[in-house]
C-alpha positions in Angstrom: -63.9 -67.6 104.6 -63.2 -68.5 108.1 -59.5 -69.1 109.6 -59.7 -72.9 109.6 -61.0 -72.9 105.9 -58.1 -70.6 104.9 -55.6 -72.8 106.7 -56.9 -75.8 105.1 -56.9 -74.2 101.7 -53.3 -73.0 102.2 -52.0 -76.3 103.2 -53.8 -78.3 100.6 -51.8 -76.3 98.0 -48.6 -77.2 99.9 -49.6 -80.9 100.3 -50.3 -81.1 96.4 -47.3 -79.2 95.6 -45.1 -81.6 97.5 -47.3 -84.6 96.2 -46.2 -83.5 92.8 -42.6 -83.2 93.6 -42.6 -86.7 95.3 -44.0 -88.0 92.2 -41.4 -86.4 89.9 -38.8 -87.9 92.1 -40.3 -91.4 91.7 -40.6 -91.0 88.0 -37.1 -90.0 87.7 -36.0 -93.2 89.4 -38.2 -95.1 87.3 -37.0 -93.4 84.4 -33.4 -94.1 85.3 -34.1 -97.9 85.8 -35.9 -98.2 82.5 -32.9 -97.6 80.6 -31.2 -100.4 82.4 -34.0 -102.8 81.1 -36.3 -102.9 84.1 -40.1 -102.3 83.6 -41.9 -99.5 85.5 -45.4 -99.1 86.7 -46.9 -96.0 88.1 -50.1 -96.3 90.1 -52.2 -93.2 91.0 -54.7 -94.0 93.6 -57.2 -91.6 95.3 -60.5 -90.5 95.8 -62.8 -89.2 92.9 -61.8 -85.5 92.0 -58.4 -85.6 93.8 -56.4 -84.8 90.9 -55.0 -88.2 89.7 -55.9 -87.6 85.9 -54.8 -84.1 86.0 -51.4 -85.0 87.6 -50.9 -87.9 85.2 -52.1 -86.1 81.9 -51.7 -82.4 82.6 -53.6 -79.8 80.7 -51.9 -79.5 77.4 -49.1 -81.9 76.2 -47.9 -79.1 73.7 -46.9 -76.6 76.5 -44.1 -77.9 78.8 -45.3 -76.4 82.2 -48.8 -77.7 81.7 -47.7 -81.3 81.0 -48.6 -84.1 83.4 -46.5 -87.0 84.5 -47.2 -89.2 81.6 -46.1 -86.7 78.8 -43.2 -85.6 80.7 -41.8 -89.1 81.0 -42.7 -90.0 77.4 -40.8 -87.0 76.1 -37.7 -87.7 78.3 -37.7 -91.4 77.2 -37.7 -90.5 73.5 -35.1 -87.6 74.3 -32.8 -90.2 75.8 -33.5 -92.9 72.8 -32.5 -90.0 70.4 -29.2 -89.6 72.1 -28.2 -93.3 71.9 -26.1 -94.6 69.0 -28.3 -95.5 65.9 -27.4 -99.3 65.9 -29.4 -99.7 69.0 -33.1 -100.8 68.8 -35.6 -99.9 71.5 -39.0 -101.7 72.1 -41.5 -99.7 74.2 -44.8 -101.1 75.4 -47.2 -98.9 77.2 -50.6 -99.8 79.0 -52.7 -97.5 80.4 -55.7 -98.5 82.6 -58.4 -97.2 84.8 -59.7 -99.2 87.8 -63.1 -98.0 88.9 -65.6 -100.0 91.0 -63.4 -103.2 90.7 -63.4 -103.0 87.0 -60.4 -102.5 84.8 -60.7 -100.2 81.5 -58.2 -100.0 79.1 -57.6 -96.2 78.5 -55.8 -96.8 75.1 -58.9 -98.6 73.8 -62.0 -97.5 76.1 -64.2 -100.1 74.4 -62.1 -102.8 76.2 -63.9 -103.0 79.7 -63.9 -105.1 82.5 -60.6 -106.8 81.7 -59.5 -109.8 83.8 -56.3 -109.8 85.6 -54.3 -113.1 85.2 -50.9 -114.7 86.5 -48.3 -116.2 84.2 -46.2 -119.2 85.1 -43.6 -116.9 86.6 -46.1 -115.2 88.9 -46.2 -112.1 86.9 -49.6 -110.4 86.8 -50.9 -109.0 83.8 -54.1 -107.7 82.3 -55.5 -110.0 79.5 -57.1 -108.3 76.5 -55.1 -105.1 77.0 -53.6 -102.9 74.2 -49.8 -103.2 74.3 -48.5 -102.4 70.9 -44.9 -101.9 70.5 -43.8 -98.4 69.7 -40.4 -98.2 68.2 
């Protein structure tokens, strides 16, 4: 490998590492706001094969060091809930989408494809027909 290729490869690892650290910081902030009653959205954007799915899902949810962002945040949310008084009730709604070639696919139910985006009376956008079952 030539010197330029080695430089780019070495710096790509550094950039990927700092990107992941940045995502963890963002998720920490979202996680903190979640317990104050605010909604949180994560949007992974990048070209094909840039590592979005790997970053979000990871390789193995059962091994802590192999988890992606989604399993880490889910684990932390439920850990925090288990630490709360038993008389509190929590309702968690989760949606997980893929937008590819301007088509929205529900990753919780991949048979739901090309879902439309709508806006309610309050100006809030939502994806009609998504799976969003409360988890408590």
